[in-house]
Structures are given as structure tokens and as C-alpha cells.
N, C-alpha and C positions, 0 to 999 in steps of 0.2 A: 353637707348632709347627704347628697347623692353618693359620694364616695363611701360614706359609712354604711349606707343601705346596701350597696353592692358588696362591700367587704363582708358584712355579717350574713347576708343572704348566701353568698358563695360558700362561706364556712359551714352554714347550716345544711345546705343541700349536699355538699361533698361528704359531710360527716354521716349523712343518712343514705349514701349511695348503696344500693342493694347488691351485696356480694353473696353468692350462694355456695361458694366453694367450701368444702369441709376439710381442706388441707390444714395440717398442724403448723403452727407458727410459734414454737417454743423459743423463748428469748435467752435461756441460760447457756446456749451455745455461742453467744456473742460476747464480745469483750468491751467494745467502745461504740459510742454513737455520736453523730454530728447532726444537728438540726438547724436548718436555715429557714427563717420564717418572716412573714409580714407581721408587724406589731402595731397594736392600737393601745395607747396609754391615756387614761383619764385620771385626773387628780382633782378631788373636790373636798371641801371642808373649811378649815380656817384660812386656806389660801383662796380667799374669796374676793380679792380686789377691793376691800372696804376699809383697810387700815394701813398702818405703816410702822416701821421700827425707828425709834428715836435713838440713833447710835452716835453718841458723843456729839460731834460737830456736824453730823449729816443726817439726812432723812433717807431711808430706804423703803420704798413703797412695797406693799404686799400685793402680789399679782393674782389675777384670776386666769387660770390656764385653760385654754380651749383644748378639746381632745385632739391628739396628734397621731399621725400614722408614720411608721418608719420600718426598720428591719431589726432582726436579731440573729445572733449566732450562739448556739448552745453545744457544749461538749459534755458527754456523759460517760460514766464508768458503770458497766452492768454488774450488779451484785445480787446474790440470792438466786434461788431456784425459779422464782416467778419472773425473773428478768427486771426487777426494780433497778433504778439507777441513782447514782450520786451525780449531780449536775452542777456545771459552772457556766455562766452565760453573760453576754453583753447585749444590751438592746439600746437602740438609738431612734429618737423621733424628733420631729420639729412641729411647732404649733405657734399660734398667736396668743397674746395675753393682753389683758386690759388692767387698769388700776383705778383707784378712787378719783384720780385726776383725769378728766375726760380726754385731755390732749396728750397724755402719756400712755403709750401702748407700743407694742412691737412684736418681735419674734423671740422665741426661746428655743433652745435645744435641750432635750432631756436625755441624759446618759444614765442607764440603769445597769449597775453591775451586780449580778447575782453571785454573791460570795459563796454560798452553798445552798444547794437545793436537792430535792429528791422526789422520786416517783414510786408509788406503790400500786401494783396491778392487783386486780381483784380475783383471787382464787382461780376457778376453772377458766375464766376469761383470758388469763395470761397466755393460753395456748390457742386462742381463737383469732380469726382474722380481725374482728372488731374488738378492741381492748379498752374498756373504760379504766381510768386510773385516778388517783388522788395525787396532786402536786403540792409540795410545801417548799418554801424558800426563805432565805434571809438576804436582803439586798441593800445596797447603798445607791442613792440617787444624787445626781449633780445637774443642776439647771443653771444656765447662763441667760440672764435677761438684759437686753440692750436698753439703755436710756431709762433706768428705773431709780437711780439715786442722785442726790444733789446735796450740796453744802447748805446748811441753814443760812438763810438770808441771800442765797445766790441761786434762785430758782431756775435761772436761764441756763446754767451749766449742768448738763445731765451726764451721768456715768452709768456704766453697766454694773451689774451685781451678780454674785453667784450664791445660790442656795444649795445647801447640802442636807440630805435627809437619810433616814434609815427606815426600812420597812420589813414587816413579817407577813407572809402570805400563805394561804391554803385554799385550794380550789380544785374543781373537777376538770378532767381532760378526757379525750377519746382519741384513740389511735386506730387507723385502718391500714392493714398491711396490703400493699399493692403487689409486692413480691416477697421473697424470703429475706431480702435485705432492705427494701425501701418501703416507707410508710408515710401516710398523711397524718398530721398531728394537729389537733385542735384543742385549745385550752382557754379557760376563762378563770383568772385568779384574782380575787379581791385581796388587797394588801392593807394592813394597818400601817400608816405612814406618819412619821413625825419629822418636823424641821429641826435639824440638829445645829445648824450654823448658817450665818449670813455674812457675806463679805462683799463690799463694793470694790470696784476696780481700782487697784493701787492703794487701798486703805487696809488697815489692820482689821482682821476678822473680829466680829462681835458675837459673843454668846447670846443665844436667844432661849426663851422659855419653850418647852416642848409644845408643839402644836399638832393636834390630831387631825389627820386627813384620811380619806378613803382613796386609795390608788387602785384602779382596776386595770390589769394587764391582760389583754387579749392577744393570743398569737395563733397563727395558722401557717403551717409550713411543711417541709419535707424532711424526714429523718432517715438517715442511712445507718445501718448496722454493720459493724466490722466483725468478721468471724474471729474466733480464737485461733491462735496458731499452735 
């Protein structure tokens, strides 16, 4: 809890840091961007730790994932006069999970691959030091859960399992230019997330019904702009 409070408080105060300069920060003179960020991922919904998948000869428990903190790397191509971008990103975080069986819990790793994303800056603010924007993306998620599956009738032998999901998101962000090339970037993006597949370690993957979840991806990082040549 303390880590989350520090994380969000830091993002809030840095985003509101008062810069008085009237310098112009037009983004159409740049070609590419790289953003390295701290990442907080929250998934809630049908992944609630209260059920299981009956997959042929095995049971795969449904986890409840606690919020996790990790890192992310994003690459962008600058397009348009207002400096909007097409983005591709990878984000990684770790967290704990619980299940409907009190003695089965553990660690999970979350891999979020942003297949395609984009940012749209708002009109006159595209040339200001403080730049609000709208972020949209399509992502795939991969989670590995340790000790969450077992054969029917053999409760003592636990295996890991992998959950695959897809997500669509849209949310606000704000960018503060520190120099002509370097910026602080803060973003809060709600994502509509569904579980697309579940597979236990060493077993054939099983199709699952779509399960709706809310995935909240919060990032705070440094973005560097590369000039056009």
C-alpha cells in the first residue's frame, strides 16, 4: 500500500509542477520517440479468485491478481502536424495472486504487449510545455501463474498455468517538456480485457469463454524525442 501511495503521489505532483516558460515545443520536427516508464497494472472482474476451469482431465483455478508494479518500454513514430504518435510497447510487472482454495496462491508475471497504439494531442496545447493527450491501444496480455492447476483426483500435484488475453484501451495522459527533447509522461488508461485462452504447464491449451475484466494501466516515465534528419 505504501508503495502505491508514493507512486501515485509522485506522479500527481510532478504532473502539476509549475513551469512558467513560454517557449514553443512543436512536435512535428521530431521523427521518433522512446519512453521508459514505471508501470502499475491492475486487473479486476471475472478474474476474481472464486471459480475454476474444468479442462478435460484437470482443474485450472481462476486467480485474483493483486496490483503489481514493473516497468515498460515504448517506441513511437511521430505523425501529423500536432506531433501525434503511433506507438508499440512492452510492459512487465510482477504481483501476488490468490484462488478459491485458501492454500493455493503464489506469484504471477504479467507481460503486456501493445501491438498498436496512438496518441492525439489537443489543438493549441500541442505546442505548449504542458501537453494533455488521449491515448488509445490494442494489447495482448500473457500471465504465468505458479501452482494453479492440478489433475482431477490428484490435488497434491500442482502445476503452473498460462493465461492469454486481449485488451482495448483509451484514456488520458499528460506530458511535460523538460527540454526540447526530453519530457515527463503520465498516463492512466482503462482497458477492456478478456481472457482468450488458458493452458496449464505441459498440457494442451483449452479454449475458454470470453471473460470481461477491467485492466487499468498506469505509467509514469521519461520520453526522449529524436529529431528528423
